[in-house]
N, C-alpha and C positions, 0 to 999 in steps of 0.2 A: 092838827091832822096834817103828814106831809105825803104828797101824792106825785108820783113821777107819770108824766103824760107820753104815751108810746107816740111815735112817728106817726102812725096809720089814723091816729084820733086827731093830731094837730092837721093832718091832711084833711081827714073829713071836714073839718071846720073850714080851713081856708079855701078850699075849693068848693064847698057847699054839696058835698057829695050826696045825692037825694037821700038814698037808702040809709045812710049812716050818719046824717047830718044832725036831726033832732035830739038823739042822746047826747052826741059829743058838743053840741051847743049848749045844750044844757049844763054839762060839766064845765064849761068854760064860763058861763054865766055865772055860776055859784063860785068858781074861784075869782073871778072878778069882783066879786062884792065881798071877797074875804073869808068865806064859809070853810075854805081849807086852803094849804099853801101849795100851789101847783108848781111843779119843775118840769122841764125838759131837758136832755142831756144836749149839752152842747155839741155834741157830733150828729145829733139827730137835725139839728137845723141846718146843716149843709145839704143833708139829704131834704129835707124839706123844700129848701130854696131849689134845688136843682128839678124836683118833680113839678112843684108848683110853677117854675117858671116856664117850663114845657107847656103847662094849660093856660097860664096868665100871661107869660110874658116877663121877662127879667125885672123890668122895673117894676110892674103891679105885684110880683112877688116878693120883692125887696120890701115895698112899702107895708104890703099886708103884715110880712113878719116883723117889721120894725114898729108899725103903728099898733098891731093887734096881738099879735102872738106873743111876742118876749115882754109887754109888759105886765102880763097876765101868767103866763107860764115861764116862771124864771129860768134861764139858762144855768143847768147844772155843770161844774166842771167835769170835764174827763181828763185825766191824768195818765202817765204812764204806767202807773200802778194799776190802775182800771184797766188797761189793755192787756198788761200780763194775767191779771185775774180773770179776765175775760175768755182769754186764749186758755187758761188751764181748767175751765168749765167744760170745754170741748162740746158745748151744745151744737146743735146741728146750724141754727142760725146765728153766726156771730153777731150781728146788730143786735140781736135780743140779749146775748151774753153781756154785752157792753151796758146796754140799759139796765140789766138786772143789777149789775155790778155798781153803775153811778146810784141806781137806787138805794142799793144796802149801804153805800158810802154814807148816806145823809140819813140813813134809818126810816125809807118811805114805809108809809103805812099800807099803801096800795101800789100797784101799777095798773093804770088804767090803758087798755088794750083792746084792739079787735081780734088778736090772736092769743088770748089767755092760754090756750094749751101749749104754746111753745115756752112758756114759764114754769111748767107742772115741777121741774126739778129743783126750783128755787122755793125759798121760805118766804118770800113777799107774796101776799095774795093778789094774783092777776085776775083782773075781772073787766069785763067789759063797761061801757058807759053806763048803759042800763042798769048792771048790776051794782055798779057803784052807787048811782042814783038811790037803789032800793036800800043799800047799806047804811046811807045817810040818813034815808028815811027811817030806817029801823031804830037807827041810834038817839035819834031825836025823840023817839016814843017814850 
């Protein structure tokens, strides 16, 4: 199973955001032990670094991304073709468009996100970490 992890879920993990941390961390833990293949778009990593550096400092953000995030959530390439396709989608949130097109390019089975409603125009199921964990549990039954 291939899963695209959205920027907001990665930030929940790196910043240990109380309300959202438990579900996001469980997704991370399952990816870490190889239950599924997790990816994050390469363009999202720059956003994650920028936001995390404001909270953690530049060096801590860099080290957390290098030591924890990208070894588990593999960077997925963003090409010029992805950008053109995302622009053609004309979704309200361009970053979500790029995420979706990247997920589509490697045939993602899910997009795990905190804002699933922003992906309703796409064909890849967009789910919260909790919904994803439930889907994995249901699959194992």
